[in-house]
N, CA and C atoms as a LAMMPS dump frame, in Angstrom:
ITEM: TIMESTEP
0
ITEM: NUMBER OF ATOMS
663
ITEM: BOX BOUNDS ff ff ff
-5.0000000000000000e+02 5.0000000000000000e+02
-5.0000000000000000e+02 5.0000000000000000e+02
-5.0000000000000000e+02 5.0000000000000000e+02
ITEM: ATOMS id mol type element x y z
1 1 1 N -2.392 -7.65 13.355
2 1 2 C -2.024 -6.93 12.125
3 1 3 C -3.151 -6.061 11.678
4 2 1 N -2.863 -4.81 11.339
5 2 2 C -4.022 -3.887 10.97
6 2 3 C -3.538 -3.281 9.627
7 3 1 N -4.398 -3.484 8.572
8 3 2 C -4.051 -3.072 7.27
9 3 3 C -5.299 -2.427 6.617
10 4 1 N -5.044 -1.266 5.988
11 4 2 C -6.092 -0.713 5.069
12 4 3 C -5.501 -0.635 3.727
13 5 1 N -5.988 -1.557 2.872
14 5 2 C -5.382 -1.701 1.559
15 5 3 C -6.232 -1.007 0.447
16 6 1 N -5.835 0.066 0.097
17 6 2 C -6.606 0.916 -0.954
18 6 3 C -6.134 0.75 -2.329
19 7 1 N -7.04 1.15 -3.226
20 7 2 C -6.592 1.159 -4.706
21 7 3 C -6.054 2.53 -4.932
22 8 1 N -6.585 3.629 -4.399
23 8 2 C -6.149 4.955 -4.796
24 8 3 C -5.975 5.983 -3.67
25 9 1 N -6.142 5.515 -2.465
26 9 2 C -6.053 6.366 -1.327
27 9 3 C -7.296 6.437 -0.534
28 10 1 N -7.535 7.49 0.244
29 10 2 C -8.699 7.65 1.079
30 10 3 C -9.709 8.467 0.258
31 11 1 N -10.346 7.738 -0.614
32 11 2 C -11.196 8.329 -1.782
33 11 3 C -12.581 8.577 -1.386
34 12 1 N -13.066 8.163 -0.233
35 12 2 C -14.485 8.403 0.134
36 12 3 C -14.667 8.342 1.579
37 13 1 N -15.849 8.673 2.033
38 13 2 C -16.175 8.706 3.523
39 13 3 C -16.06 7.389 4.19
40 14 1 N -16.466 6.344 3.516
41 14 2 C -16.474 5.01 4.082
42 14 3 C -14.977 4.533 4.429
43 15 1 N -14.115 4.814 3.427
44 15 2 C -12.717 4.49 3.627
45 15 3 C -12.118 5.284 4.784
46 16 1 N -12.48 6.602 4.693
47 16 2 C -11.956 7.497 5.769
48 16 3 C -12.374 7.044 7.149
49 17 1 N -13.613 6.624 7.274
50 17 2 C -14.16 6.159 8.549
51 17 3 C -13.385 4.873 8.965
52 18 1 N -13.129 3.898 8.04
53 18 2 C -12.431 2.756 8.345
54 18 3 C -10.948 3.08 8.837
55 19 1 N -10.398 4.001 8.256
56 19 2 C -9.007 4.47 8.74
57 19 3 C -9.133 4.987 10.156
58 20 1 N -10.077 5.762 10.439
59 20 2 C -10.221 6.413 11.779
60 20 3 C -10.434 5.256 12.871
61 21 1 N -11.285 4.236 12.452
62 21 2 C -11.539 3.094 13.247
63 21 3 C -10.287 2.326 13.622
64 22 1 N -9.43 2.047 12.56
65 22 2 C -8.286 1.285 12.7
66 22 3 C -7.224 2.045 13.602
67 23 1 N -7.202 3.361 13.374
68 23 2 C -6.266 4.204 14.219
69 23 3 C -6.697 4.336 15.647
70 24 1 N -8.021 4.219 15.886
71 24 2 C -8.5 4.401 17.207
72 24 3 C -8.473 5.799 17.777
73 25 1 N -8.314 6.743 16.881
74 25 2 C -8.287 8.166 17.211
75 25 3 C -8.538 9.009 15.934
76 26 1 N -8.861 10.232 16.067
77 26 2 C -9.003 11.128 14.845
78 26 3 C -7.617 11.221 14.094
79 27 1 N -7.776 11.446 12.887
80 27 2 C -6.562 11.602 12.039
81 27 3 C -5.745 12.803 12.569
82 28 1 N -6.365 13.86 13.037
83 28 2 C -5.699 15.066 13.466
84 28 3 C -4.869 14.789 14.734
85 29 1 N -5.026 13.666 15.381
86 29 2 C -4.282 13.272 16.562
87 29 3 C -3.249 12.192 16.286
88 30 1 N -3.163 11.783 15.009
89 30 2 C -2.339 10.639 14.608
90 30 3 C -1.101 11.068 13.817
91 31 1 N 0.076 10.351 14.069
92 31 2 C 1.29 10.658 13.309
93 31 3 C 1.447 9.566 12.227
94 32 1 N 1.969 10.119 11.06
95 32 2 C 2.08 9.254 9.905
96 32 3 C 3.477 9.364 9.25
97 33 1 N 3.934 8.306 8.693
98 33 2 C 5.158 8.216 7.883
99 33 3 C 4.745 7.813 6.48
100 34 1 N 5.235 8.575 5.455
101 34 2 C 4.994 8.184 4.075
102 34 3 C 6.207 7.487 3.456
103 35 1 N 5.948 6.382 2.802
104 35 2 C 7.059 5.567 2.168
105 35 3 C 6.801 5.732 0.647
106 36 1 N 7.659 6.618 0.001
107 36 2 C 7.463 6.81 -1.44
108 36 3 C 8.232 5.919 -2.414
109 37 1 N 8.903 4.919 -1.854
110 37 2 C 10.017 4.187 -2.539
111 37 3 C 9.476 3.594 -3.89
112 38 1 N 8.24 3.025 -3.889
113 38 2 C 7.818 2.33 -5.153
114 38 3 C 7.687 3.286 -6.312
115 39 1 N 7.375 4.556 -6
116 39 2 C 7.136 5.611 -7.001
117 39 3 C 8.392 5.842 -7.864
118 40 1 N 9.555 5.749 -7.277
119 40 2 C 10.801 6.078 -7.982
120 40 3 C 11.122 5.055 -9.066
121 41 1 N 10.497 4 -9.184
122 41 2 C 10.698 3.027 -10.254
123 41 3 C 9.93 3.39 -11.533
124 42 1 N 9.088 4.434 -11.43
125 42 2 C 8.247 4.838 -12.507
126 42 3 C 8.888 6.106 -13.218
127 43 1 N 8.472 6.358 -14.466
128 43 2 C 8.956 7.544 -15.105
129 43 3 C 8.42 8.793 -14.369
130 44 1 N 9.273 9.758 -14.147
131 44 2 C 8.927 10.984 -13.377
132 44 3 C 8.547 10.727 -11.895
133 45 1 N 9.143 9.605 -11.432
134 45 2 C 8.817 9.215 -10.074
135 45 3 C 8.995 10.236 -9.009
136 46 1 N 10.041 11.012 -9.099
137 46 2 C 10.375 11.982 -8.107
138 46 3 C 9.275 13.085 -8.068
139 47 1 N 8.794 13.51 -9.246
140 47 2 C 7.749 14.476 -9.26
141 47 3 C 6.448 13.994 -8.785
142 48 1 N 6.213 12.707 -9.148
143 48 2 C 4.948 12.013 -8.542
144 48 3 C 4.948 11.973 -7.052
145 49 1 N 6.131 11.623 -6.532
146 49 2 C 6.207 11.654 -5.098
147 49 3 C 5.887 12.974 -4.477
148 50 1 N 6.417 13.988 -5.048
149 50 2 C 6.228 15.355 -4.552
150 50 3 C 4.713 15.641 -4.644
151 51 1 N 4.089 15.336 -5.708
152 51 2 C 2.676 15.759 -5.808
153 51 3 C 1.796 14.891 -4.846
154 52 1 N 2.184 13.648 -4.627
155 52 2 C 1.395 12.912 -3.634
156 52 3 C 1.581 13.507 -2.253
157 53 1 N 2.723 13.889 -1.876
158 53 2 C 2.999 14.453 -0.639
159 53 3 C 2.232 15.807 -0.446
160 54 1 N 2.229 16.571 -1.543
161 54 2 C 1.5 17.873 -1.462
162 54 3 C 0.003 17.786 -1.646
163 55 1 N -0.432 16.577 -2.029
164 55 2 C -1.907 16.411 -2.157
165 55 3 C -2.432 16.942 -3.515
166 56 1 N -1.49 17.163 -4.503
167 56 2 C -1.995 17.75 -5.764
168 56 3 C -2.235 16.62 -6.797
169 57 1 N -2.124 15.359 -6.435
170 57 2 C -2.301 14.242 -7.34
171 57 3 C -3.125 13.147 -6.652
172 58 1 N -4.208 12.75 -7.362
173 58 2 C -4.995 11.674 -6.793
174 58 3 C -5.828 11.957 -5.575
175 59 1 N -6.371 10.947 -4.921
176 59 2 C -7.216 11.107 -3.755
177 59 3 C -6.376 11.412 -2.556
178 60 1 N -7.026 11.889 -1.489
179 60 2 C -6.279 12.249 -0.268
180 60 3 C -5.455 11.047 0.227
181 61 1 N -4.256 11.287 0.634
182 61 2 C -3.435 10.226 1.269
183 61 3 C -2.499 10.807 2.321
184 62 1 N -1.526 11.62 1.881
185 62 2 C -0.621 12.339 2.774
186 62 3 C -1.298 13.52 3.421
187 63 1 N -2.125 14.231 2.508
188 63 2 C -2.777 15.395 2.958
189 63 3 C -4.152 15.213 3.561
190 64 1 N -4.17 14.512 4.669
191 64 2 C -5.463 14.152 5.357
192 64 3 C -5.616 14.991 6.618
193 65 1 N -4.65 15.832 6.995
194 65 2 C -4.714 16.454 8.237
195 65 3 C -4.054 15.77 9.391
196 66 1 N -2.963 14.998 9.123
197 66 2 C -2.269 14.313 10.172
198 66 3 C -1.659 15.29 11.196
199 67 1 N -1.562 14.793 12.368
200 67 2 C -0.912 15.593 13.424
201 67 3 C 0.532 15.895 12.982
202 68 1 N 1.274 14.915 12.409
203 68 2 C 2.569 15.122 11.869
204 68 3 C 2.693 14.13 10.698
205 69 1 N 3.619 14.484 9.709
206 69 2 C 3.826 13.663 8.508
207 69 3 C 5.316 13.659 8.266
208 70 1 N 5.962 12.53 8.253
209 70 2 C 7.314 12.353 7.91
210 70 3 C 7.452 11.459 6.635
211 71 1 N 8.691 11.488 6.056
212 71 2 C 8.88 10.643 4.866
213 71 3 C 10.018 9.611 5.217
214 72 1 N 9.771 8.354 4.935
215 72 2 C 10.748 7.296 5.171
216 72 3 C 11.133 6.731 3.847
217 73 1 N 12.304 7.036 3.307
218 73 2 C 12.813 6.553 2.068
219 73 3 C 13.604 5.299 2.25
220 74 1 N 13.121 4.137 1.845
221 74 2 C 13.756 2.895 2.177
222 74 3 C 15.172 2.708 1.484
223 75 1 N 15.324 3.342 0.325
224 75 2 C 16.6 3.218 -0.313
225 75 3 C 17.738 3.931 0.458
226 76 1 N 17.335 4.81 1.382
227 76 2 C 18.407 5.611 2.128
228 76 3 C 18.707 5.011 3.456
229 77 1 N 17.837 4.196 4.03
230 77 2 C 18.017 3.823 5.478
231 77 3 C 19.267 2.792 5.68
232 78 1 N 19.676 2.147 4.542
233 78 2 C 20.775 1.228 4.734
234 78 3 C 22.056 2.098 5.071
235 79 1 N 22.128 3.33 4.746
236 79 2 C 23.254 4.182 4.938
237 79 3 C 23.357 4.965 6.216
238 80 1 N 22.202 4.768 7.057
239 80 2 C 22.125 5.442 8.324
240 80 3 C 21.972 4.393 9.406
241 81 1 N 22.282 4.726 10.675
242 81 2 C 22.096 3.813 11.774
243 81 3 C 20.632 3.604 12.066
244 82 1 N 20.316 2.353 12.471
245 82 2 C 18.936 1.981 12.719
246 82 3 C 18.313 2.834 13.835
247 83 1 N 19.16 3.213 14.797
248 83 2 C 18.549 4.013 15.893
249 83 3 C 18.11 5.442 15.464
250 84 1 N 18.492 5.784 14.18
251 84 2 C 17.997 7.031 13.71
252 84 3 C 16.6 7.013 13.018
253 85 1 N 16.124 5.789 12.65
254 85 2 C 14.897 5.683 12.005
255 85 3 C 13.942 4.645 12.598
256 86 1 N 14.408 3.581 13.226
257 86 2 C 13.511 2.591 13.719
258 86 3 C 12.63 3.126 14.911
259 87 1 N 13.169 3.897 15.857
260 87 2 C 12.341 4.413 16.941
261 87 3 C 11.239 5.338 16.424
262 88 1 N 11.552 6.103 15.363
263 88 2 C 10.531 6.933 14.722
264 88 3 C 9.445 6.092 14.094
265 89 1 N 9.857 4.972 13.43
266 89 2 C 8.934 4.069 12.813
267 89 3 C 8.018 3.431 13.94
268 90 1 N 8.564 3.06 15.02
269 90 2 C 7.801 2.397 16.089
270 90 3 C 6.813 3.312 16.722
271 91 1 N 7.004 4.605 16.671
272 91 2 C 6.229 5.577 17.277
273 91 3 C 5.044 6.113 16.391
274 92 1 N 5.06 5.761 15.111
275 92 2 C 4.113 6.261 14.216
276 92 3 C 2.801 5.509 14.334
277 93 1 N 1.735 6.167 14.101
278 93 2 C 0.409 5.585 14.083
279 93 3 C -0.046 4.937 12.758
280 94 1 N 0.473 5.496 11.655
281 94 2 C 0.095 5.056 10.333
282 94 3 C 1.335 5.06 9.392
283 95 1 N 1.567 3.983 8.726
284 95 2 C 2.593 3.873 7.759
285 95 3 C 1.905 3.93 6.416
286 96 1 N 2.152 5.026 5.696
287 96 2 C 1.473 5.279 4.351
288 96 3 C 2.416 4.759 3.301
289 97 1 N 2.13 3.74 2.646
290 97 2 C 2.964 3.135 1.62
291 97 3 C 2.395 3.396 0.257
292 98 1 N 3.126 4.263 -0.51
293 98 2 C 2.61 4.699 -1.826
294 98 3 C 2.714 3.686 -2.889
295 99 1 N 2.083 4.019 -4.036
296 99 2 C 2.026 3.158 -5.196
297 99 3 C 3.307 3.248 -6.135
298 100 1 N 3.284 2.472 -7.162
299 100 2 C 4.446 2.421 -8.023
300 100 3 C 4.698 0.977 -8.509
301 101 1 N 5.88 0.594 -8.348
302 101 2 C 6.314 -0.716 -8.82
303 101 3 C 6.452 -1.622 -7.621
304 102 1 N 5.638 -2.683 -7.636
305 102 2 C 5.437 -3.592 -6.528
306 102 3 C 6.783 -4.402 -6.14
307 103 1 N 7.394 -4.875 -7.266
308 103 2 C 8.625 -5.648 -7.04
309 103 3 C 9.732 -4.762 -6.467
310 104 1 N 9.812 -3.586 -6.978
311 104 2 C 10.943 -2.662 -6.507
312 104 3 C 10.639 -2.296 -5.028
313 105 1 N 9.379 -2.11 -4.652
314 105 2 C 9.085 -1.853 -3.316
315 105 3 C 9.354 -3.028 -2.379
316 106 1 N 8.984 -4.239 -2.788
317 106 2 C 9.236 -5.406 -2.036
318 106 3 C 10.684 -5.619 -1.755
319 107 1 N 11.515 -5.38 -2.86
320 107 2 C 13.006 -5.544 -2.732
321 107 3 C 13.513 -4.623 -1.606
322 108 1 N 13.087 -3.347 -1.624
323 108 2 C 13.664 -2.371 -0.692
324 108 3 C 13.036 -2.521 0.646
325 109 1 N 11.829 -3.037 0.794
326 109 2 C 11.317 -3.38 2.122
327 109 3 C 12.076 -4.415 2.742
328 110 1 N 12.598 -5.423 1.988
329 110 2 C 13.5 -6.445 2.579
330 110 3 C 14.888 -6.004 2.763
331 111 1 N 15.433 -5.33 1.861
332 111 2 C 16.816 -4.783 2.022
333 111 3 C 17.016 -3.877 3.147
334 112 1 N 16.015 -3.057 3.391
335 112 2 C 16.085 -2.027 4.445
336 112 3 C 15.861 -2.622 5.864
337 113 1 N 15.252 -3.834 5.887
338 113 2 C 14.908 -4.364 7.171
339 113 3 C 13.505 -4.092 7.628
340 114 1 N 12.793 -3.267 6.855
341 114 2 C 11.388 -2.913 7.225
342 114 3 C 10.515 -4.189 7.25
343 115 1 N 10.706 -5.057 6.23
344 115 2 C 9.845 -6.269 6.184
345 115 3 C 10.007 -7.169 7.472
346 116 1 N 11.179 -7.166 8.023
347 116 2 C 11.414 -7.968 9.226
348 116 3 C 10.67 -7.267 10.415
349 117 1 N 10.606 -5.972 10.342
350 117 2 C 9.991 -5.23 11.486
351 117 3 C 8.454 -5.306 11.426
352 118 1 N 7.866 -5.503 10.242
353 118 2 C 6.417 -5.391 10.159
354 118 3 C 5.568 -6.263 11.039
355 119 1 N 5.942 -7.502 11.261
356 119 2 C 5.056 -8.325 12.112
357 119 3 C 4.863 -7.783 13.438
358 120 1 N 5.86 -7.257 14.109
359 120 2 C 5.707 -6.646 15.471
360 120 3 C 5.167 -5.187 15.344
361 121 1 N 5.622 -4.499 14.291
362 121 2 C 5.162 -3.084 14.116
363 121 3 C 3.664 -3.002 13.932
364 122 1 N 3.042 -3.938 13.131
365 122 2 C 1.62 -3.754 12.755
366 122 3 C 0.707 -4.213 13.818
367 123 1 N 1.267 -4.508 15.088
368 123 2 C 0.316 -4.79 16.215
369 123 3 C -0.271 -3.453 16.727
370 124 1 N 0.41 -2.344 16.425
371 124 2 C -0.087 -1.113 16.851
372 124 3 C -0.156 0.059 15.789
373 125 1 N 0.598 -0.239 14.704
374 125 2 C 0.62 0.721 13.646
375 125 3 C -0.244 0.217 12.458
376 126 1 N -0.97 1.174 11.834
377 126 2 C -1.786 0.751 10.704
378 126 3 C -0.985 0.947 9.379
379 127 1 N -0.908 -0.143 8.604
380 127 2 C -0.334 -0.011 7.287
381 127 3 C -1.424 0.413 6.367
382 128 1 N -1.244 1.645 5.754
383 128 2 C -2.188 2.178 4.826
384 128 3 C -1.54 2.05 3.459
385 129 1 N -2.024 1.149 2.605
386 129 2 C -1.385 0.993 1.316
387 129 3 C -2.185 1.754 0.205
388 130 1 N -1.505 2.131 -0.84
389 130 2 C -2.074 2.725 -2.028
390 130 3 C -1.56 1.901 -3.253
391 131 1 N -2.428 1.207 -3.964
392 131 2 C -2.013 0.418 -5.099
393 131 3 C -0.902 -0.531 -4.747
394 132 1 N 0.272 -0.328 -5.338
395 132 2 C 1.434 -1.218 -5.014
396 132 3 C 1.778 -1.306 -3.633
397 133 1 N 1.505 -0.243 -2.85
398 133 2 C 1.665 -0.201 -1.465
399 133 3 C 0.721 -1.142 -0.728
400 134 1 N -0.404 -1.449 -1.344
401 134 2 C -1.325 -2.444 -0.84
402 134 3 C -1.016 -3.847 -1.318
403 135 1 N -0.69 -3.992 -2.618
404 135 2 C -0.441 -5.235 -3.167
405 135 3 C 0.83 -5.936 -2.563
406 136 1 N 1.831 -5.115 -2.115
407 136 2 C 2.983 -5.7 -1.549
408 136 3 C 2.794 -6.541 -0.356
409 137 1 N 1.671 -6.344 0.326
410 137 2 C 1.344 -7.093 1.517
411 137 3 C 0.692 -8.41 1.248
412 138 1 N 0.246 -8.636 -0.016
413 138 2 C -0.581 -9.735 -0.344
414 138 3 C 0.218 -10.839 -1.103
415 139 1 N -0.535 -11.791 -1.71
416 139 2 C 0.129 -12.855 -2.489
417 139 3 C 0.266 -12.578 -3.909
418 140 1 N 0.285 -11.344 -4.337
419 140 2 C 0.39 -10.981 -5.741
420 140 3 C 1.017 -9.638 -5.874
421 141 1 N 1.974 -9.505 -6.813
422 141 2 C 2.588 -8.209 -7.13
423 141 3 C 2.857 -8.099 -8.536
424 142 1 N 3.147 -6.894 -8.979
425 142 2 C 3.462 -6.61 -10.364
426 142 3 C 4.703 -5.796 -10.645
427 143 1 N 5.137 -5.791 -11.813
428 143 2 C 6.362 -5.036 -12.176
429 143 3 C 5.974 -4.049 -13.25
430 144 1 N 6.272 -2.766 -13.039
431 144 2 C 5.997 -1.71 -14.1
432 144 3 C 7.243 -0.954 -14.367
433 145 1 N 8.205 -0.865 -13.479
434 145 2 C 9.296 0.079 -13.68
435 145 3 C 10.393 -0.438 -14.594
436 146 1 N 11.399 0.363 -14.676
437 146 2 C 12.624 0.078 -15.519
438 146 3 C 13.843 -0.211 -14.686
439 147 1 N 13.654 -0.723 -13.46
440 147 2 C 14.734 -1.013 -12.565
441 147 3 C 15.493 -2.192 -13.07
442 148 1 N 16.677 -2.49 -12.469
443 148 2 C 17.465 -3.637 -12.8
444 148 3 C 17.675 -4.436 -11.504
445 149 1 N 16.595 -5.008 -11.021
446 149 2 C 16.782 -5.889 -9.859
447 149 3 C 17.138 -7.261 -10.236
448 150 1 N 17.653 -8.048 -9.304
449 150 2 C 17.897 -9.452 -9.65
450 150 3 C 16.588 -10.169 -10.083
451 151 1 N 16.671 -10.975 -11.039
452 151 2 C 15.46 -11.617 -11.61
453 151 3 C 14.648 -12.39 -10.622
454 152 1 N 15.297 -12.967 -9.603
455 152 2 C 14.632 -13.839 -8.588
456 152 3 C 13.974 -12.991 -7.516
457 153 1 N 13.997 -11.737 -7.521
458 153 2 C 13.34 -10.85 -6.506
459 153 3 C 11.878 -11.132 -6.371
460 154 1 N 11.413 -11.248 -5.123
461 154 2 C 9.962 -11.421 -4.88
462 154 3 C 9.26 -10.205 -5.253
463 155 1 N 7.934 -10.383 -5.614
464 155 2 C 7.063 -9.227 -5.998
465 155 3 C 6.201 -8.838 -4.865
466 156 1 N 6.084 -9.604 -3.829
467 156 2 C 5.227 -9.234 -2.631
468 156 3 C 5.762 -9.976 -1.421
469 157 1 N 5.245 -9.483 -0.322
470 157 2 C 5.722 -9.986 1.023
471 157 3 C 4.764 -11.235 1.528
472 158 1 N 3.606 -11.347 0.937
473 158 2 C 2.744 -12.481 1.221
474 158 3 C 2.375 -12.537 2.699
475 159 1 N 2.105 -11.437 3.3
476 159 2 C 1.734 -11.332 4.738
477 159 3 C 0.288 -11.669 4.929
478 160 1 N -0.595 -11.624 3.898
479 160 2 C -1.987 -12.066 3.978
480 160 3 C -2.207 -13.049 2.866
481 161 1 N -3.184 -13.937 3.048
482 161 2 C -3.352 -15.063 2.182
483 161 3 C -4.38 -14.747 1.096
484 162 1 N -4.288 -13.612 0.446
485 162 2 C -5.137 -13.37 -0.71
486 162 3 C -4.424 -12.483 -1.671
487 163 1 N -4.873 -12.38 -2.926
488 163 2 C -4.288 -11.451 -3.847
489 163 3 C -5.208 -10.231 -3.976
490 164 1 N -4.577 -9.11 -4.447
491 164 2 C -5.277 -7.923 -4.631
492 164 3 C -4.997 -7.274 -5.98
493 165 1 N -6.062 -6.858 -6.634
494 165 2 C -5.97 -6.364 -7.995
495 165 3 C -6.707 -5.005 -7.957
496 166 1 N -5.866 -3.875 -7.84
497 166 2 C -6.562 -2.575 -7.707
498 166 3 C -6.923 -2.004 -9.105
499 167 1 N -7.436 -0.734 -9.025
500 167 2 C -7.844 -0.01 -10.257
501 167 3 C -8.718 -0.772 -11.231
502 168 1 N -9.738 -1.481 -10.697
503 168 2 C -10.634 -2.242 -11.54
504 168 3 C -11.409 -1.326 -12.392
505 169 1 N -11.456 -1.58 -13.702
506 169 2 C -12.207 -0.787 -14.718
507 169 3 C -11.864 0.678 -14.676
508 170 1 N -10.558 0.979 -14.411
509 170 2 C -10.061 2.306 -14.402
510 170 3 C -9.764 2.807 -15.84
511 171 1 N -10.167 3.952 -16.226
512 171 2 C -10.146 4.341 -17.628
513 171 3 C -8.722 4.523 -18.154
514 172 1 N -7.751 4.763 -17.329
515 172 2 C -6.345 4.866 -17.73
516 172 3 C -5.589 3.566 -17.793
517 173 1 N -6.251 2.501 -17.329
518 173 2 C -5.699 1.154 -17.33
519 173 3 C -6.737 0.176 -17.972
520 174 1 N -6.904 0.247 -19.272
521 174 2 C -7.859 -0.603 -20.026
522 174 3 C -7.672 -2.054 -19.758
523 175 1 N -6.438 -2.459 -19.452
524 175 2 C -6.115 -3.882 -19.196
525 175 3 C -6.726 -4.373 -17.897
526 176 1 N -7.245 -3.366 -17.078
527 176 2 C -7.797 -3.843 -15.8
528 176 3 C -9.263 -3.953 -15.852
529 177 1 N -9.782 -4.436 -16.941
530 177 2 C -11.222 -4.807 -17.089
531 177 3 C -11.491 -6.005 -16.151
532 178 1 N -12.763 -6.186 -15.797
533 178 2 C -13.129 -7.278 -14.98
534 178 3 C -12.78 -8.605 -15.641
535 179 1 N -13.071 -8.687 -16.93
536 179 2 C -12.721 -9.914 -17.718
537 179 3 C -11.312 -10.248 -17.578
538 180 1 N -10.429 -9.291 -17.818
539 180 2 C -8.962 -9.489 -17.791
540 180 3 C -8.494 -9.916 -16.438
541 181 1 N -8.992 -9.142 -15.448
542 181 2 C -8.566 -9.468 -14.066
543 181 3 C -9 -10.905 -13.654
544 182 1 N -10.217 -11.272 -14.156
545 182 2 C -10.699 -12.62 -13.782
546 182 3 C -9.757 -13.663 -14.424
547 183 1 N -9.261 -13.464 -15.599
548 183 2 C -8.365 -14.435 -16.232
549 183 3 C -7.046 -14.466 -15.433
550 184 1 N -6.546 -13.278 -15.002
551 184 2 C -5.371 -13.273 -14.082
552 184 3 C -5.577 -13.988 -12.836
553 185 1 N -6.743 -13.696 -12.206
554 185 2 C -7.03 -14.302 -10.86
555 185 3 C -7.161 -15.779 -10.946
556 186 1 N -7.558 -16.307 -12.115
557 186 2 C -7.661 -17.761 -12.25
558 186 3 C -6.339 -18.451 -12.225
559 187 1 N -5.215 -17.753 -12.377
560 187 2 C -3.846 -18.354 -12.377
561 187 3 C -3.197 -18.217 -11.068
562 188 1 N -3.942 -17.674 -10.071
563 188 2 C -3.404 -17.43 -8.746
564 188 3 C -4.068 -18.384 -7.791
565 189 1 N -3.335 -19.251 -6.934
566 189 2 C -3.946 -20.236 -6.166
567 189 3 C -4.62 -19.752 -4.897
568 190 1 N -4.858 -18.533 -4.702
569 190 2 C -5.542 -17.953 -3.52
570 190 3 C -6.716 -17.02 -3.925
571 191 1 N -7.64 -16.739 -3.045
572 191 2 C -8.655 -15.744 -3.47
573 191 3 C -8.156 -14.395 -3.841
574 192 1 N -8.829 -13.777 -4.782
575 192 2 C -8.39 -12.529 -5.32
576 192 3 C -9.506 -11.453 -5.183
577 193 1 N -9.164 -10.367 -4.583
578 193 2 C -10.009 -9.211 -4.556
579 193 3 C -9.754 -8.315 -5.675
580 194 1 N -10.724 -7.965 -6.499
581 194 2 C -10.606 -7.026 -7.596
582 194 3 C -11.394 -5.796 -7.106
583 195 1 N -10.673 -4.62 -6.911
584 195 2 C -11.318 -3.461 -6.371
585 195 3 C -11.061 -2.226 -7.228
586 196 1 N -12.078 -1.379 -7.207
587 196 2 C -11.994 -0.143 -7.949
588 196 3 C -11.463 0.95 -7.003
589 197 1 N -11.319 2.179 -7.5
590 197 2 C -10.659 3.227 -6.685
591 197 3 C -11.549 3.758 -5.551
592 198 1 N -12.79 3.297 -5.42
593 198 2 C -13.629 3.69 -4.337
594 198 3 C -13.799 2.519 -3.361
595 199 1 N -12.868 1.598 -3.39
596 199 2 C -12.915 0.413 -2.541
597 199 3 C -11.572 0.212 -1.862
598 200 1 N -11.704 -0.363 -0.655
599 200 2 C -10.512 -0.738 0.106
600 200 3 C -10.765 -2.138 0.854
601 201 1 N -9.733 -2.743 1.22
602 201 2 C -9.801 -4.021 2.084
603 201 3 C -9.251 -3.681 3.462
604 202 1 N -9.995 -3.884 4.513
605 202 2 C -9.611 -3.678 5.873
606 202 3 C -9.302 -4.984 6.468
607 203 1 N -8.09 -5.095 7.021
608 203 2 C -7.677 -6.366 7.638
609 203 3 C -7.378 -5.995 9.122
610 204 1 N -7.994 -6.772 10.038
611 204 2 C -7.779 -6.745 11.409
612 204 3 C -7.58 -8.046 11.962
613 205 1 N -6.276 -8.47 12.229
614 205 2 C -5.929 -9.79 12.666
615 205 3 C -6.222 -10.716 11.512
616 206 1 N -7.17 -11.713 11.717
617 206 2 C -7.568 -12.664 10.65
618 206 3 C -8.901 -12.27 9.981
619 207 1 N -9.406 -11.128 10.318
620 207 2 C -10.632 -10.655 9.789
621 207 3 C -10.432 -9.771 8.568
622 208 1 N -11.05 -10.104 7.464
623 208 2 C -10.976 -9.282 6.213
624 208 3 C -12.319 -8.727 5.881
625 209 1 N -12.356 -7.441 5.664
626 209 2 C -13.618 -6.806 5.337
627 209 3 C -13.518 -5.876 4.102
628 210 1 N -14.455 -5.822 3.266
629 210 2 C -14.451 -4.919 2.11
630 210 3 C -15.164 -3.669 2.506
631 211 1 N -14.523 -2.542 2.192
632 211 2 C -15.1 -1.216 2.469
633 211 3 C -15.255 -0.514 1.115
634 212 1 N -16.482 -0.21 0.712
635 212 2 C -16.641 0.162 -0.669
636 212 3 C -17.855 1.183 -0.826
637 213 1 N -17.586 2.103 -1.652
638 213 2 C -18.649 2.973 -2.268
639 213 3 C -18.626 2.853 -3.752
640 214 1 N -17.926 1.768 -4.165
641 214 2 C -17.819 1.51 -5.655
642 214 3 C -18.13 0.155 -6.07
643 215 1 N -17.309 -0.474 -6.777
644 215 2 C -17.613 -1.91 -7.109
645 215 3 C -16.376 -2.733 -6.998
646 216 1 N -16.586 -3.982 -6.748
647 216 2 C -15.521 -4.935 -6.506
648 216 3 C -15.994 -6.374 -6.724
649 217 1 N -15.051 -7.233 -6.737
650 217 2 C -15.491 -8.711 -6.809
651 217 3 C -14.45 -9.554 -6.166
652 218 1 N -14.88 -10.563 -5.554
653 218 2 C -14.024 -11.614 -4.903
654 218 3 C -14.022 -12.81 -5.913
655 219 1 N -12.843 -13.22 -6.277
656 219 2 C -12.716 -14.371 -7.188
657 219 3 C -12.053 -15.513 -6.41
658 220 1 N -12.701 -16.631 -6.258
659 220 2 C -12.166 -17.805 -5.571
660 220 3 C -11.785 -18.801 -6.61
661 221 1 N -10.455 -19.21 -6.715
662 221 2 C -10.115 -20.164 -7.696
663 221 3 C -10.532 -21.595 -7.424
């Protein structure tokens, strides 16, 4: 399993180099698919998705110079045959999973069948997460949107045995202070990585590595 779990995207040289290392090739030679699903649970989600794809919002993610870039919308795949999208998914080098609402994303990853495909898919495809797109792989997820999912819906897939708290000390999220995140981490029975937007977590098999040009903290309950 190969994961690059970012807070805000490919925000600096160290994270960029980690992505290239996981891909095993230059970005210009790699194919990517962007999953915008989590964004639609937020206000103005459609416009945010457009801006992320165009590269006019936030740090580089979709606009990194990929050989090709496609969009995989999980709410749509239930209405089309699997042979129309699963082969494309299996041939991609990087699955770019955007931010937004973690519970909404988790629900549609399961409903679409993507969650079932991930264990085999991630043996050769790199999951590149951004915020909720990173958190959904861990043991912790959040809900921000105004969706009406069943109350019992999971908030994350729990494919790795740690929690992730992005946007540490970010000015637009004052609730993400180190003190507040430590209080939250104390309620979670697994280690928690608190990372700012200049930090990412690189997972290769069972090896977990912090890649950072910013600040972060590992909290062990």
